[in-house]
N, C-alpha and C positions, 0 to 999 in steps of 0.2 A: 426846681431849685434843689440842689444837693445839700445835705446837711453834713458839715464837717465838725468833728469834735476834737478838741485839743487833748483830752484825757479819755482813757478807756472807761466806759461806764459799766458798772456791775449791777445787774438786776438781782434783787435779793429773793431768796426762797422763803424768807420770813420777814414780815414787816416789823420794824422796831418802833416802839412808842417814842414820840418826840413831843417836847413841850417847850414853851417860852421860858427860858431860864430866869429872866427878869421878873415876870409876873407869876411864874409857876402855874401857868394855865396851859391846858392841853392844846397842841396845835394839830397833831395828826400822826401819821405813820410814815416812816422812811421807806420808800419803795425801791430807790436805786441811789448809788453813790459813786463818785469818782474823786480824783484828787482835786478837781476844780469846782465841784458842786454836788448837788443832790436833788432828788425829786421827792416831794412830800405830798401825800394824799391826805386830804382833810374834808371834814363835813361842811366847813364854811370857807368862803373864798378868803385868800390872803392878798391884801393890796400889793400891787407891783411897785417896785422901787423903794422897798422898806427894808431896813437892816434890822435883824433880830439876833439875839443870843439864843441859839437853839441847843437844847440838851437832849441827847439821844441816849436812851436806855439800852445798854449793851450787857450781855452776860459777863460774868466775872472772868471767864476764860479769854474774852476778847480784850478787856481792859479792867484791871483790878479796881478802879474807881467806880465801875459799873455805870458811869455817866460820862458821855463825851460831849463837852460843851464847845460849840464853834460859832463864830459870828458869820452870818450869811446874809446876802441881799437877794430879795425876790426879784426875778427878772421876767417871769410870766406866770399867769394863772388862768387855766382853762377848765371848763366844766367837763368832767368825764362823760363820754358819750353813752356808756352803758350803765353807769351807776349815778347815784345822787351825791357824788363827791366832786372835789376839785383837785386838780393836779397843779402844784406850784413848783416851778423850777427856781433853784437858788444857786448863786455862785458864792463860794467861800471868799471872804474878804481878807482873812489872815489865817495862815497855816504855819504852825511851828513844825519842826522835825518830829516831835512827839505826836502831833495831830496827824501827820502823814502816816506814821506808823500805825496809829489807831485805825485810820481809814483802810490801810493795807490789811489789818487784822479783821476788820468787818468784812472786807471783800473776800478774804480767804475763808472765813467761817460761814458766810451766808450767800455767796454768789451762786446764782442759778446755773 
């Protein structure tokens, strides 16, 4: 089965801290990102089909607010084969033109 992606995915050279914006609790680390979604690595599994407001900590050079907040829905969660972590795929539910620009900046600054 071939996997087709609508958006180019950027693997990041540095993981970015990510937390649940509503509860201010740590969720994990951003591992890759595209205009359509992202992959989060976490110590605990994240239930599938859950919408979260996720805050991604980014350096000031990427976004002067230093926090990129986006609403995303979890679409899959699998245990990493080599580590004691979980990989959760999210799709972005709402993206403004400013959000797209921040994603572009993250990709330009951290793409592997």
